[in-house]
N, C-alpha and C positions, 0 to 999 in steps of 0.2 A: 570546365568551368561551372560553376552553380549558375543554375537557369533562375533569371532575375524575372520580375512581375512589374508591368507599369499599372498597379494598383495601390493607389495612395489612400484609398478608404479605410485599409485596415490601421493604418497611422492615426488617422483623426477619430476613428470608433473607439480604440485603446484609449487615447488621451481624453477624449469626451467622458468614455467611462469612468477613469479615473478621476478626473476633474468633478464630475456631477456626482460622486459618490464622497468626495472628501469635502465638498465646498459646504452642503447643508449640514454635515457632522461639524465642521470647523465653526460654523455660525452658533450650534447648539452648544458646542463646548464652549465658547466664549461667552456664551448667554449664561451657563451653568456657573461657569468660572467666577464672572461678576455679580452673580447672585450670591453666590457663597461669601465674597468678599464683602458686599455690602451689608448683607443679613447675618454674616457669622454663623451661620448654619447651611447644612448640606441641602441640595436640590432634591426635594422629593417627588418622585415619580411614581404613580401605581396605574399599571395597565394603560386604559385608554383615557386616563383624567390626568390632565397636565396640573403644575403648580401655578395656578392662575386665580388670581382673586378678582371678584366684581363689586364686592361693598367699597364705594369710594371714599366711606368713614373710617375704614379700616386702615391702620397704619402700614401693614404690609401691601395694601394695595398702593400707597403711594411711593413705596419702596420699589414695586415691581414697575410703576412709570419709570423710576429713576434708572433701573436697570435696563428698559428699553432704550432710553435716551444714551446712557453709556455705551450700550451695545453698538447702536447705531454709528455712534461717533467713532468707536473701536475700528469698526468694519470700514469706515471710511478712511480712515489714516492707515490701514492696513492695505487697502486696496492703492493707495497713492503711493506707498513706498516702493513698489515693483513697477510704477508708472513709467518714470523717466528712463531708467534703463533699457526697459522693454521697447520704447519708442524708438531710442538710438539705434538698438540691435534690429529692430524691424526695418528701418529706413535703409540702412547698410547692408544687411544679410540678404533681404529679399529682392532688393533691387541688385545687388551685386550678382543674383542668382542669375540673371538674363544673361550673363558672359560666363560664370563658373559652375552653374549646375544649381538644381533645387534642394539636392539633399541636405546640404548642410543647414538651409532655413529648416527642415524637418527634424534632424538631428540634434542641435543643440537644445532647442526648447524640452525636447524628450529628457535629454540629461539633465536641463535644468529641475523640470517636475520630479526627477528620480531624487536628486539632491534634497529639493525642497520637502516632499512627502517623507522621506528617512528623517529630516530633521524636526518633521511634525510628529511622527511616531515616537520619537526621543521626548519631546515636550510633554505630550499625552502621557505617555508611560512613567515618566518620573515626575509630572506633575510640576514641571519646571514653571519660571515665569513666563506669564502669557507675552512679556516684551520680547522674547525669543522668536515669537512669531513673525515678528518685522524682519529679522534675518533671514527667516525662512521665506519670506515675501520678497525679498530684495534678490536674493538667489534666483529665484523664478523669474525675475525681471532680467536679471543681469545676463542669464541665458536666452532672452527673447520672449518667454512665456507664450501664452495663447496667440498674441497677435502675430509674432512671427511664424508660428507654425500654421495657422490660418491662412496668411499671406503665403507662404510656400505651397500649402496644398491646393490653393484655388489657381496659383500660377500654373502649378503642375497640370492642374484639370484642363485649364486653357490651352495648355499645348498641346494636349490629346484630342481637343474639339475643334473640327473646323466648320460644321454644319451650323446655324443660329439656332436652331430649335434644340439639338443636342446639346449645345451649351446651357441654352437656360434650364433644360432637364438635369442635367449632370452636375451644375452647380447646386440646383435644388436638392437633389440626392445627397450631396454633402452635408447640406443642413438639415435633411431629414435624418441623416445617421446620427449627426449630433444630438438631435431631439430626441431620437428614439432610444438610444444607448444609453442617454444621459437619463430619460425616465427610467428606465429599468434601473439603472445605477441608484438614482434617487428613490424609488420604491424598496430596492435593498437595503439602502441606508439605514431606515428605521429599525427593521429586523437586525441588520448586523450591529447597530448600538445597542440594542435591547438583548442580544445573546453574548457579547464579546465587550462591549466599551468603545471607548474611544480610540485606544491605542491600536489595534490590530487592523482597523480599517485601512489606516494609514500606510500601515507595513503593505496591506495587499494592493494598494494604488502604487506604491514604489515597485513591487513585483510586476506589475502592469507595464509600468514606464520602462523597467529593464528590457521586456519581452520585446516593447514597440521599436528601443534602441536596436537591439539584435535584427528586428526585420529591417529597419532603414538600411543598414551597414549590408546585411548580408543578401537580401531578398528582393529591394525596391531597386528599379532600374532607372537611371539617369535619364530625363528627357533633353537635355541640353548637353549636346556633344562638344566639347571645348577643341578646337583644332590644335595641332600640335604647335604650331608657331603661336597661337595666342598664350600657349601655357609658357613660352619661353620671352616672358616681358619682365622688365626691370620692376625694382621695389616701387620706384617714384610712380611708373604708370600704372601699378598694381593699386596702389593707394589712391591715384585718381580716378580709376575704375571704381572703386568701393564707394566714393562720396559724391560721384558725378551722375549716378543712374537716373536718379527722381528729376535732378535739374535738367539733363538731356531730353527728358521726355517731354517736359513743356517748351524747353528752348528750341528744339526740332518742330514742334508741331504750328500748325497754321490757327490764325486767330480765332476762327470758328471752332476748331477741335479743341483750344485750350479753354474757350468760354463753356462748351459743351461738357467737357470733363469736369470742370470747376463746379458748375452747377449740378453735376449728377452727384458729384463727392458732397456738397453741401447738403442735397436732398437726402444721401445715404447717412449722413453724419447726423442730422435733424432727427430722422427717424430713428436712428438707433439711440440717440438720447433720450426721446420720449419713451418708446418702448421698454427699453432696457431699465431705465429710470422707474417703470411702474413695477414690473414684474421682478427686479431684486428686491422688492419689499414684502414680497409676498409671505416668506418665511416669516419675518418680525410681526406682520399684520395676523397671521394665523395663531401666532403664540400669544398675542394679547386678548384683551376682552373684546368683545363679547364670544369670540370664537374658542379659543382657550383649546388649540388643537395639541395632541399628543406627538411624540415623534413618530408613531404609526400611521397617524392621520396626515403628517405632513409629508410623509413618504408617498402615501395614496395620492395626496393632491399634486405632488410635484410629477409622480408618475402620469397622472392624468393629462399632464400639459404635453405628454408627449403626443396626443392626438393631436396638438396644433402642429406640430413639426411636421404628421403624417399627413394631413389633410392640407397642410400648405405644399407639401410636393405633389399630392393629387391634383391640386388646383392649377400648379403651374404646368404639370404635364398635359391637362385637359385644355386650360386656357391658351396654350402656346400654340395649339392646333386651329383655333378660331378668333385670337385676339392679339392686338399690339399689345407691345411690351408695358407700355405707359400704361395701360386701362388695366392689367394686372397688377401693377402697382398700386392704382387707386383703389381697386377692390381691397387690398391688403391693408391699405390706410385706414379705411371705414370699419374693418373687422376690428381693428386694435382701438379705434375710438369707441367703438360698440363695448367691448369687452371690458375698457378700462372705467367707463361709466358705471356698468353694473359692477365692478369690484367696489367702486367706492361706497356702495350702498349696500354691500354683502355682508349682513348681521348675522346670519345662521350658517350651520355646516352644509346644508344641501345647497344653499343659494351660492355659497364660495366653490363648491364642486360645479355648478352650472355655469358659472363665469368664463370655463373653458369654450363653452359653445360659442359665443359672439367671438371669441379669438380665434376660431378654426383656421383661419386665412390670416392670422397676423405676421407670419413669418416671410410670406412670399414677396414683399418689396427687397428684401436683403438679398436673396440670389437672384432676382431679376435684374435689380439694379448693377450688381456686380457683372451681371452677362452683358446688360447694354453697355457699360464702360470698357468692358473686354474687346466688342464688336468694334470699338471705335480705334482701338491703336494696333499697332503691328505686334506679331507674335514675339519679336525682337524685346518688346516694350512690356511685355505680361508682367516681368517681376516687379518694375518701376512702378506699374500702375496697381499692383497689388500691395505693395508696400505701403503707397499712400493710404489706400483703402483700409489696410490693418492698422495703420497708426491712428487713422481717423477714427476707426471704430474703437480702438483701445481707448484713446482720448475723450470721445465721446462717451462711452461707457464709463470709465473712471469719473468722469466730471458729472455725469449722470449721477453715478451711486453717491458721490460727495454730496452733491447738490439735494437729490430727493431724501437721503439719509437725514441731512440736517432739517429740511423742510418737515420729515416726517417725527423727528425728534421734537420740533417746535410746536407741531399741532396735534400730535397724539393724544395730548390730554383733553381736547375740546373737539376733534373731529379726524379720526385715523385715517378716513378716507379722502381727503383733502389731495393727498400727494397722487391719487390715483385721477381724480379729476383734472388735476394740472397736467397728467401725463396726455389725457385725452385733448385738451385743450392745445398741447405743444405739437400735437399731431398735424395741426392745421398749417405747421410752417412748411414742413415737406409738401403737403398739398397744394399748397399755395405756389409753391416754386415748379412742382411739375404742372400745375396750370400755365404757367408763364411759358415753360418749355414747349407746352403742346400748343398753346393758341395764341401766344404773343410772338415767341421767336427768340432765340437766345443772344443775339447780337444782328447790328443793323444788316450786316452783309448776309444775314440767313434770312431776312424779312422780304427779299425780293423775289416775293411769288412762290418760293419754294421752302419754308421754314417748316411744313410739315416732314421733312427730312428727317428730322429726330424722332419721329414717332415711327418710322418705318424700318423694321430690324434689317430688312435687306440692302439698306443703304448705309449702315454704318460702315461696312469696310470701303465704303468711297469715301467717307468722311477720314479715314485713316490714312489715304492716300494723298490729301488735299495737303 
């Protein structure tokens, strides 16, 4: 029998590299196609100089702003196309993995990404209508997309970790891998585009997803062993199992546990909304005046963001040794607020590169909050929990993208940095919820002299048994 490995990191690494290679290329492809449609001429790009006009009285400048607005709206609709099927598949598949194993929640998103990238290659190669990209997005969502893959990956990691600090570090490691390989992919995307155009990078991402699928099927070991008796269930019982995972997570929990999980999920969702909303606009902001970046500079900027994931991992690794989880999250929130405020007023290339400095710990809240929540639930509830987290992450990310894209389109003509200021202000919401959890208590029964239980990592397992 072929030897199998309990290493889910290669799956997330390949998926992330392929996604971060394709996403900025897709944005630039849509941007250029819309430019050509609106102006009736080819998009001209010379070395490190972008097709960017700064004279506000120039008719081309006005058309440039129109392209910015059209592109932001197109990205929003494209993102929403795959949202609903992705949410349904995530809730069902990741929660169902508690009983039937994690591998399906990893395999289907990889297959969906493979099919989606193949279609994107065909669209770019034959210059088909941009509307076909909505089909590509729907296919990816129908197979679960990134939400299902992340839910499955974090549930897989939680199955393997039994020590509290180890769980913090291992989940931060997954986030670091996403950022690290994503940065490498983003850096190479500009050179890839300049060398071979748009079509062949999509074919490359398809091949990567194919290799990931092979790894999951033949090399990845399952962490959930399904008893023989449990395999022999009727179709009615199996359907009930599929749709009851998340419901049972809250149905069988105590009031204290339900309130604590709900507040942490709300904190996670609010922070992801604020952080992702600002970050998602970086490429459009860099393409526009006064920055006017070329694809090479965009690649450099995206790659520099890798440092944020790396330093966030180092921060979790070090802070977990001397701080309680909630304080690590506080540091990450402050880091994000500072970075977004600086971005709002970044009007030069140097300043835009330096924006990554205050953002150094901005990723820390996400893995730490995941780890905090996983310490509250039982191991048999990991799939249901991470299904909730993945869905909320997907919903908040998609709604955030739609909201911030609309706001950016409405404000780009008078203050392009407004959206980043809004992102910083919205970070105060998760900050307030954390203050409530830490210093007021999450419910009346938690306030009876021991509400600090929510701050102590060692007591999360006690909450799971109540």
